[in-house]
C-alpha positions, 0 to 999 in steps of 0.5 A: 500500500505504501508503494501504491500511495507513493506511485499515486503521488508521483503520478500527480507530482511529475506532470505538475513539476513539468508544467512549472518548469515549462512556465519558468523556461518558457517552453510552450512545447513542454507545457502543451505536452504536459497539459495533454498528458494531464487531460488524458489526451494524445495527438493520436487520440485527438486526431482519431476523434476529430476524423469522424467529427463534422464541422463546428455549428455556428450561428448563421448570422454575425452577431455584430455585422448581421451578415452570414457567417459562412459562404458562399460570399457575394461575388467578387469578395475575398478572404484571408485569415489572421492570427495575432494571439487570443482570437477574441480581440483580434476578431473585433479589430477586423470587424471594425474595419470599413469594407469587412463583410464578415469575420469568424474565429477559428483554428488554422494550420494544424494537423487535426481536422475539426479540432475543439478549443480544448484540443487546440489548447493542449498544443497537440493539434498544431493549430493557432487561434485565428480570424477569418476576414471576408472583405469587399476589395472595392472597399478595402484592399488586402494590403490595407488589412495588413496595417491593423494586423502588424500594428495591433500585436507584437509579431516577434514573440514566437509561440506566445502573445503577452501572458498567453503562452502556447503554439496556439498563440503564434502570429500568422497570415494565411492567404488564399492567392499568390498575390496575397502571399507576395504582398504579405511577405513584402509587408513582413520585410517592411515591418521588420525594417521599421521595427529595427529602425525604431530600436526594437531588437526582436525578429518577426516570427509570424508565419505566412502560409497559403491555403491551409484549412480554416476550422470554425471555433465553437459558437460561444467564441464567435464575436465574443467580445461584444456578447453579454457576460464576456471577460473583456480580455485582450492579451495583445502587446502592440509595439507602437511602430507603424507599418510603412505604406505599401508603396514602400514595400518593394512590390512590383505592382501596388494595387490602386486605393480602395474606397476606404484605404485612406481612412485605414492608413490614417488610423493607428492600431497600437492598443488592445480593443475591447 
């Protein structure tokens, strides 16, 4: 019995010690693995469960914009996905942009289909929290959306944003076309130069990926910041360094201004929005 009691205590103490070590040494991988172990989950079990799961059910209409949450979208509209840490505040940042038709929070660039929030938080699915943005390119260009993206968080923090630690909080831009990919990459180089010139020593860690599948998050996460009883939480840490205009990115062709381009570039996106 004594041996059994010791083993029971070790079973509890070892994962706890690993979690503490992960926080001390800022190791999201170790923390995520430890959390998955304590929750009785593994990458294989979560993948097996998700393989037979259908897409997440969400409300048909956007809580704020009142437009559809799912496509098909109006003819000519475009989309892109952005990750700047906790997706609650990120989503509101983008739905306030004039010309944005619909937004949704979800999970992207992982291995497990149709993951749940609980699974993503273990780090075993590989996804990051992100926001799908659907917009009218006649009203707002993709290059315009890159301004609030870069300026509204710290893209040099790797697998975290502020006090939120884990691979699900990494920064990223997930594009649909080669043109978006080229513009995103050019903006990244321009913002890195701006950070360096502004005295920031960090290197941008944001990933730029074309074509990963976006999975909708649970309905209670959608437009969370504007729903009754929300936590009013934002973990983003903007650097207060502006993104240079696209004319300075070294693009072969700069798309002509859209209806709201001037207004967007006249704004400063250097604070959390609640």
